[in-house]
Backbone bond lengths (Angstrom), bond angles and torsions (degrees), N, CA, C in turn:
res aa  C-N    CA-C-N  psi(-1)  N-CA   C-N-CA  omega(-1)  CA-C   N-CA-C  phi
1 M - - - 1.453 - - 1.528 109.21 -
2 T 1.294 114.75 151.44 1.456 122.09 174.84 1.525 109.71 -56.07
3 D 1.322 116.88 146.93 1.462 121.63 177.05 1.530 108.86 -61.21
4 P 1.330 118.28 112.45 1.467 121.09 -176.11 1.530 113.85 -58.31
5 A 1.324 117.45 -40.81 1.473 120.08 -178.66 1.527 110.94 -66.01
6 L 1.318 116.51 -41.89 1.465 120.41 178.30 1.524 110.94 -66.59
7 F 1.335 116.37 -44.81 1.460 120.04 178.02 1.521 110.19 -57.69
8 A 1.336 116.41 -49.62 1.470 120.95 -177.96 1.521 111.74 -61.06
9 A 1.322 116.98 -44.94 1.471 120.51 -179.19 1.520 111.32 -62.29
10 T 1.313 116.55 -42.04 1.463 120.46 179.77 1.521 111.21 -69.07
11 W 1.324 116.41 -43.84 1.470 121.59 179.81 1.527 110.27 -59.57
12 I 1.330 117.23 -47.98 1.466 121.86 179.03 1.526 110.54 -62.91
13 A 1.327 117.29 -45.55 1.474 120.99 -179.11 1.528 111.26 -61.26
14 D 1.324 117.42 -41.00 1.465 120.50 -179.99 1.528 111.13 -66.91
15 W 1.328 116.90 -39.36 1.467 119.43 175.23 1.534 110.33 -64.27
16 N 1.302 117.19 -44.52 1.463 120.35 -177.78 1.523 112.06 -67.79
17 A 1.321 117.23 -25.33 1.469 121.47 175.53 1.517 111.45 -83.68
18 H 1.344 116.77 -6.98 1.470 122.70 -177.13 1.527 110.50 56.65
19 D 1.331 116.37 36.17 1.462 122.34 -178.81 1.525 109.25 -92.90
20 L 1.318 115.80 92.85 1.453 121.93 -172.74 1.530 112.20 -59.20
21 E 1.316 118.03 -42.29 1.467 120.39 -178.91 1.525 111.39 -63.95
22 K 1.304 117.19 -42.54 1.467 119.99 178.42 1.529 110.77 -67.68
23 I 1.320 116.89 -39.24 1.465 120.07 177.20 1.519 109.81 -59.55
24 L 1.327 116.27 -49.51 1.462 120.47 -178.63 1.519 112.20 -62.10
25 S 1.321 117.60 -30.45 1.464 120.41 -179.05 1.527 112.31 -65.23
26 H 1.314 117.71 -16.48 1.466 121.07 177.77 1.523 111.69 -77.08
27 Y 1.321 117.29 -13.64 1.463 122.14 -174.14 1.521 111.05 -109.27
28 A 1.331 115.94 139.15 1.461 122.05 176.76 1.531 109.70 -68.01
29 E 1.322 115.97 155.07 1.476 121.16 178.22 1.523 110.90 -53.78
30 D 1.339 116.71 -41.31 1.467 121.51 -175.52 1.533 112.23 -103.24
31 V 1.316 116.69 34.05 1.454 121.77 -179.60 1.536 110.98 -58.79
32 V 1.310 115.26 144.98 1.465 121.75 170.24 1.519 104.90 -108.89
33 F 1.335 115.79 118.05 1.455 121.87 -171.99 1.525 109.57 -123.94
34 H 1.340 116.02 116.05 1.462 122.55 179.31 1.527 109.91 -109.10
35 S 1.306 116.36 134.29 1.458 123.06 173.19 1.519 107.34 -157.95
36 P 1.326 117.93 140.90 1.463 118.82 176.33 1.522 112.06 -61.33
37 K 1.309 116.99 -21.61 1.468 120.37 -179.32 1.525 112.33 -76.21
38 V 1.327 118.17 -16.00 1.468 120.53 177.93 1.524 109.63 -61.59
39 A 1.322 117.54 -47.23 1.464 120.83 -179.88 1.524 111.33 -62.52
40 I 1.319 116.59 -36.60 1.466 120.31 178.49 1.521 110.25 -65.97
41 R 1.331 116.60 -48.83 1.472 121.19 -176.86 1.528 113.12 -68.23
42 T 1.349 116.56 -28.90 1.467 119.91 -179.16 1.530 111.50 -99.57
43 K 1.320 116.30 10.58 1.470 122.19 -179.92 1.530 112.11 53.94
44 G 1.330 114.65 41.63 1.453 121.00 175.81 1.519 115.48 82.27
45 E 1.320 117.78 0.27 1.468 120.12 -179.16 1.526 112.04 -71.89
46 K 1.327 117.15 -29.30 1.464 121.41 -178.41 1.517 109.51 -137.74
47 T 1.317 115.23 153.15 1.461 120.94 173.26 1.519 110.85 -110.12
48 H 1.334 116.28 -13.12 1.462 121.45 179.36 1.525 108.83 -160.32
49 F 1.326 115.36 167.77 1.458 121.71 176.58 1.520 108.87 -112.27
50 T 1.326 116.37 153.53 1.462 120.80 -178.86 1.531 112.65 -126.65
51 R 1.322 116.85 12.20 1.462 120.99 177.52 1.523 109.47 -146.17
52 R 1.329 115.36 145.18 1.466 120.20 179.75 1.528 111.24 -58.08
53 E 1.321 118.22 -40.13 1.467 119.90 -176.77 1.526 112.77 -63.66
54 E 1.323 117.45 -22.72 1.457 120.07 175.34 1.529 111.12 -69.72
55 L 1.329 115.88 -23.56 1.463 119.88 179.51 1.527 112.35 -75.19
56 R 1.338 117.74 -25.68 1.465 121.41 -176.83 1.535 112.41 -54.44
57 P 1.337 119.71 -58.28 1.470 118.21 -179.80 1.526 112.92 -67.99
58 Y 1.321 116.57 -30.30 1.460 121.44 179.81 1.521 110.98 -65.34
59 F 1.333 117.21 -49.30 1.464 121.07 178.46 1.524 111.17 -69.67
60 S 1.319 116.46 -39.52 1.467 120.80 -179.92 1.532 110.77 -59.82
61 F 1.321 115.98 -40.76 1.464 120.55 178.78 1.524 110.97 -62.32
62 A 1.327 116.72 -36.81 1.469 119.96 178.34 1.521 110.68 -58.36
63 F 1.330 117.13 -41.03 1.465 120.48 179.37 1.526 111.79 -70.50
64 Q 1.320 116.79 -30.60 1.468 120.15 178.04 1.518 111.54 -68.23
65 I 1.322 116.38 -43.70 1.471 118.87 -176.80 1.521 112.59 -86.24
66 R 1.343 116.31 -16.12 1.462 120.46 179.88 1.532 109.30 -133.94
67 P 1.317 117.49 75.09 1.465 120.28 -175.79 1.525 113.93 -64.14
68 H 1.325 117.82 -16.46 1.466 120.60 179.35 1.531 111.66 -105.70
69 L 1.335 116.46 19.38 1.455 121.44 -179.88 1.529 110.62 -51.28
70 H 1.329 115.32 129.22 1.467 120.82 -178.51 1.520 108.45 -152.23
71 F 1.328 116.00 131.52 1.453 121.53 179.25 1.522 110.53 -109.13
72 S 1.327 115.33 143.11 1.465 122.79 172.93 1.520 107.52 -122.70
73 L 1.324 116.18 119.41 1.452 121.09 -178.58 1.522 109.96 -70.67
74 L 1.328 115.93 128.38 1.461 121.05 177.50 1.525 111.03 -95.24
75 T 1.320 116.51 -46.36 1.463 120.33 178.89 1.520 110.31 -165.25
76 I 1.320 113.95 165.60 1.460 122.80 176.82 1.521 107.56 -123.33
77 C 1.324 116.43 133.90 1.456 122.06 171.63 1.525 106.16 -118.09
78 Q 1.319 116.46 148.73 1.457 117.54 -176.09 1.510 112.41 -149.37
79 D 1.318 114.64 159.22 1.454 122.48 167.67 1.527 106.73 -145.24
80 R 1.310 118.24 -168.05 1.460 120.63 -175.79 1.528 112.75 -69.59
81 Q 1.321 117.96 -23.04 1.455 121.14 -176.56 1.518 113.46 -91.09
82 G 1.292 117.06 -23.02 1.449 117.73 -176.60 1.505 112.32 174.26
83 L 1.327 113.77 -152.10 1.451 118.80 -175.43 1.518 110.71 -149.20
84 A 1.309 113.67 168.05 1.457 121.60 173.85 1.520 106.83 -127.54
85 L 1.306 115.35 126.95 1.457 121.03 174.87 1.516 107.16 -101.55
86 I 1.302 116.05 126.10 1.456 121.23 176.59 1.515 106.07 -111.63
87 Y 1.324 115.60 121.73 1.460 120.40 -172.87 1.515 110.95 -145.04
88 Q 1.326 114.92 160.99 1.461 122.13 175.01 1.514 108.58 -112.25
89 D 1.327 114.25 149.30 1.459 118.31 174.27 1.524 109.74 -97.84
90 E 1.307 115.61 -176.43 1.463 121.02 -175.35 1.524 113.30 -66.11
91 T 1.330 117.97 -14.73 1.466 120.78 178.84 1.527 112.21 -93.17
92 G 1.337 116.59 -6.88 1.458 120.61 -176.75 1.514 113.41 95.26
93 A 1.334 117.80 -3.30 1.460 121.25 176.99 1.525 109.29 -71.00
94 T 1.325 115.73 144.74 1.454 121.64 -179.52 1.521 110.38 -107.84
95 A 1.332 115.38 141.01 1.460 121.89 176.00 1.521 108.58 -130.80
96 T 1.311 114.07 151.68 1.459 121.59 171.48 1.515 106.70 -121.89
97 E 1.314 116.44 124.86 1.451 120.74 178.68 1.524 107.88 -114.73
98 L 1.338 114.91 110.39 1.457 122.33 177.66 1.524 107.77 -85.94
99 M 1.319 117.58 128.67 1.457 121.13 -175.59 1.526 110.77 -133.97
100 E 1.320 115.58 129.75 1.454 121.04 168.90 1.518 106.18 -102.43
101 L 1.325 116.33 130.28 1.456 120.84 -176.80 1.517 110.85 -102.59
102 N 1.338 115.28 146.17 1.462 119.75 175.54 1.527 109.92 -86.53
103 E 1.312 116.79 -175.68 1.464 120.92 -177.47 1.532 112.79 -65.02
104 Q 1.326 116.99 -22.67 1.459 121.46 178.35 1.531 112.48 -86.19
105 G 1.330 116.79 0.67 1.454 120.90 179.94 1.513 113.28 80.16
106 Q 1.340 116.46 17.05 1.464 120.63 177.66 1.525 109.37 -100.52
107 V 1.311 115.42 155.88 1.460 121.31 179.23 1.529 108.86 -72.22
108 A 1.331 115.73 118.29 1.464 121.40 177.15 1.532 110.58 -96.06
109 F 1.321 115.90 -28.73 1.466 122.22 179.36 1.520 108.02 -143.02
110 A 1.316 116.36 135.06 1.467 120.83 176.87 1.521 109.78 -139.12
111 R 1.310 114.24 142.65 1.460 121.14 173.28 1.525 106.52 -136.49
112 V 1.331 115.77 124.00 1.453 120.98 -177.93 1.525 109.25 -105.57
113 L 1.326 115.48 131.98 1.456 122.68 178.32 1.527 107.92 -119.67
114 Y 1.314 115.50 138.17 1.468 120.47 -177.13 1.514 110.18 -120.31
115 D 1.333 116.80 151.82 1.451 120.43 177.81 1.529 112.40 -87.93
116 R 1.307 116.78 -6.87 1.475 119.15 -179.89 1.507 110.23 -128.34
């Protein structure tokens, strides 16, 4: 498996740099991405995404509505299939992102959980 600490540090740094291309490179083409915010952003049309390109407008919108978006990594949990990144954003809200990685070290499955 990919080095969890290196993956987490790079993932957080790319988000904090608001570098959409680098962020997307962490995800497999056929990623399955679950977040309660998907239904909100798609007005109930979808509950999850099944392709990396669907993440482009979704992540881009986050930067539009939150120009000061910033994540601070709290901890990493891991097993043989993947990892969970637990982080806080600039408002103090905490999220847990569960990720299963493929053989290339990209996120094949993600589920995001929020405390608010």
